[in-house]
C-alpha positions as CSV (number, residue, x, y, z in Angstrom):
1,M,0.1,0.2,-0.4
2,R,1.2,3.5,-1.2
3,G,2.0,6.0,1.5
4,P,0.9,9.4,2.0
5,D,3.9,10.5,-0.3
6,G,2.5,8.3,-3.1
7,M,5.9,6.1,-2.5
8,L,5.7,2.2,-1.7
9,P,7.4,1.1,1.0
10,A,10.2,-1.5,1.1
11,P,9.1,-5.0,1.2
12,P,8.7,-7.0,4.6
13,H,11.6,-9.3,3.9
14,D,10.2,-12.3,6.7
15,A,7.9,-15.2,5.3
16,S,5.1,-12.8,4.7
17,G,6.7,-10.8,2.0
18,H,8.0,-11.1,-1.7
19,T,11.7,-11.1,-1.2
20,W,12.1,-14.9,-1.3
21,H,10.4,-15.2,-4.3
22,H,13.4,-13.9,-5.6
23,T,17.0,-15.2,-6.9
24,D,19.9,-14.4,-5.2
25,E,21.2,-12.6,-8.4
26,V,18.0,-10.4,-8.5
27,L,17.9,-9.6,-4.5
28,I,21.5,-8.4,-5.0
29,R,20.4,-6.1,-8.1
30,I,17.4,-4.8,-6.6
31,T,19.4,-3.8,-3.2
32,R,22.7,-2.5,-4.8
33,D,20.5,-0.5,-7.9
34,G,17.3,-0.5,-6.9
35,V,13.7,-1.7,-7.6
36,A,13.2,1.1,-10.6
37,A,16.3,0.0,-12.1
38,V,16.0,-3.7,-12.3
39,A,12.1,-3.2,-13.3
40,G,13.2,-1.1,-16.2
41,D,10.9,1.5,-14.8
42,P,12.3,5.0,-13.8
43,G,9.3,6.5,-12.5
44,Y,8.7,3.7,-10.2
45,R,8.7,5.1,-6.9
46,T,9.4,3.3,-3.0
47,T,11.1,4.3,0.2
48,M,13.7,1.3,-0.3
49,P,17.1,2.9,-0.4
50,V,19.6,2.2,-3.0
51,Y,23.2,1.1,-1.7
52,R,25.1,1.3,-4.8
53,G,28.1,3.3,-3.4
54,V,27.1,2.5,0.1
55,L,27.5,-1.5,0.5
56,T,29.7,-3.5,-1.3
57,D,28.3,-6.5,-3.1
58,Q,29.9,-8.3,-0.5
59,E,28.1,-6.6,2.2
60,I,25.1,-6.8,0.5
61,V,25.4,-10.7,0.3
62,A,26.0,-10.7,4.1
63,A,23.1,-8.8,4.8
64,L,20.8,-10.8,2.4
65,S,22.3,-14.2,3.9
66,W,21.1,-13.0,7.5
67,I,17.7,-11.7,6.5
68,K,17.4,-15.2,4.6
69,S,18.8,-17.2,7.7
70,Q,15.7,-15.9,9.5
71,W,13.4,-17.1,7.1
72,P,11.5,-20.7,8.1
73,P,12.7,-23.6,6.4
74,Q,10.3,-24.1,4.3
75,V,10.2,-20.7,2.5
76,R,14.0,-20.9,2.5
77,A,13.8,-24.6,0.6
78,R,11.4,-22.7,-1.5
79,H,13.7,-20.1,-2.9
80,D,16.4,-22.4,-3.0
81,Q,14.2,-24.3,-5.7
82,I,13.4,-21.0,-7.1
83,G,17.3,-20.1,-7.5
84,A,18.2,-23.6,-9.3
85,S,15.3,-23.4,-11.4
86,A,16.6,-20.0,-12.6
87,R,20.1,-21.6,-13.4
88,R,19.0,-24.1,-15.5
């Protein structure tokens, strides 16, 4: 749901959110470059920050690893299946 400023909030990164539906590669790109860049929509407005120049790719991977460690086992397993399917 958009906020009063018309911007979408950053998504929840727990099992209730959509984060786990994306491959690791997409999650890294979204975190580093922003949703608008990854979606190819410069008009996409969100409060989720862009971390290019703030965090290194290694730091982004570490942050995402921690987030994923908080997911229930069944969500983590499904995320791993999504990643494996994308690599085929």
